[in-house]
C-alpha positions in Angstrom: 0.0 0.0 0.0 1.3 3.4 -0.9 -0.1 5.4 2.0 2.1 8.1 3.6 4.9 6.7 5.8 4.6 9.5 8.4 2.6 9.0 11.6 -0.8 10.7 11.5 -0.9 13.8 13.6 -4.3 13.6 15.3 -6.0 16.1 17.7 -6.6 15.5 21.4 -9.1 12.7 21.9 -11.8 11.7 21.6 -11.9 10.8 18.0 -12.4 7.5 16.1 -10.2 5.0 14.4 -11.2 2.7 11.5 -8.9 -0.3 11.6 -8.8 -2.2 8.3 -6.9 -5.5 8.6 -6.5 -7.4 5.3 -4.7 -10.3 3.6 -4.0 -9.6 -0.1 -4.4 -11.9 -3.0 -1.4 -12.4 -5.3 -0.7 -9.7 -7.9 -1.4 -6.0 -8.1 -4.2 -5.9 -10.6 -4.7 -2.2 -10.1 -4.5 -2.3 -6.3 -1.7 0.2 -5.9 -3.3 2.9 -8.0 -6.7 2.4 -6.2 -5.0 2.5 -2.8 -3.3 5.8 -3.7 -6.6 7.1 -4.9 -8.5 6.2 -1.8 -5.9 7.9 0.4 -6.2 11.0 -1.7 -10.0 10.9 -1.7 -10.3 10.2 2.1 -8.1 13.2 2.8 -10.7 15.4 1.2 -13.6 14.1 3.3 -15.0 16.2 6.1 -13.9 14.8 9.5 -10.8 13.0 8.1 -7.9 13.3 10.5 -5.2 11.1 9.0 -4.0 7.6 8.0 -1.3 5.1 8.9 -0.7 1.9 6.9 1.7 -1.0 6.7 1.8 -4.2 4.7 4.1 -7.2 5.2 5.7 -9.3 2.5 3.2 -12.1 3.3 0.4 -9.8 2.1 -1.0 -9.0 5.6 -1.9 -5.3 5.9 -3.1 -2.9 8.5 -4.5 0.5 7.7 -5.8 2.8 10.4 -7.7 5.9 9.4 -8.7 8.5 11.9 -12.0 10.4 11.9 -13.6 13.2 14.0 -16.8 11.3 14.6 -19.0 8.4 13.5 -20.9 10.5 11.1 -17.7 11.2 9.2 -16.9 7.5 9.0 -20.4 6.7 7.7 -20.1 9.4 5.1 -16.8 7.9 3.9 -18.2 4.4 3.8 -21.1 5.7 1.6 -18.9 7.7 -0.8 -19.5 6.4 -4.3 -15.9 5.9 -5.4 -15.0 4.3 -2.1 -17.9 1.9 -2.5 -16.6 0.9 -5.9 -13.2 0.3 -4.4 -14.8 -1.8 -1.6 -16.5 -4.0 -4.2 -13.3 -4.5 -6.2 -11.5 -5.3 -2.9 -14.0 -8.0 -2.1 -14.0 -9.5 -5.6 -10.3 -9.1 -6.5 -7.8 -7.9 -4.0 -8.6 -9.3 -0.6 -8.5 -13.0 0.4 -9.7 -11.9 3.8 -10.4 -8.7 5.7 -11.9 -7.2 8.9 -13.0 -3.7 9.6 -13.1 -2.5 13.2 -14.2 0.9 14.5 -13.0 2.2 17.8 -13.3 5.4 19.8 -9.9 6.7 20.8 -10.2 7.8 24.5 -6.5 8.5 25.2 -3.4 9.0 23.0 0.2 9.8 23.8 3.6 9.5 22.2 6.8 11.3 21.5 6.2 15.1 21.3 
């Protein structure tokens, strides 16, 4: 996945995290371009706070996107181009995946 390598700079909690864990199928088949497009499109959505992503050589990936509130998450899920990417993911790119939504109550790290 070609998401930014930097850590997301989120505001003080509370806010929400959408945790997308996936295991890729073999081959790209347009995945890289679509992944880049989804990061670009998400960044334009109201309530978007940032994203962090990593994928291992075994195809296991983890993407966490951060959102101001649950309404922003729902709007992103319903965005037309994102829905098309979700369908393609289910049919072509993902052997397995899970989506989890969590409320971030506390956050800390290196200043």
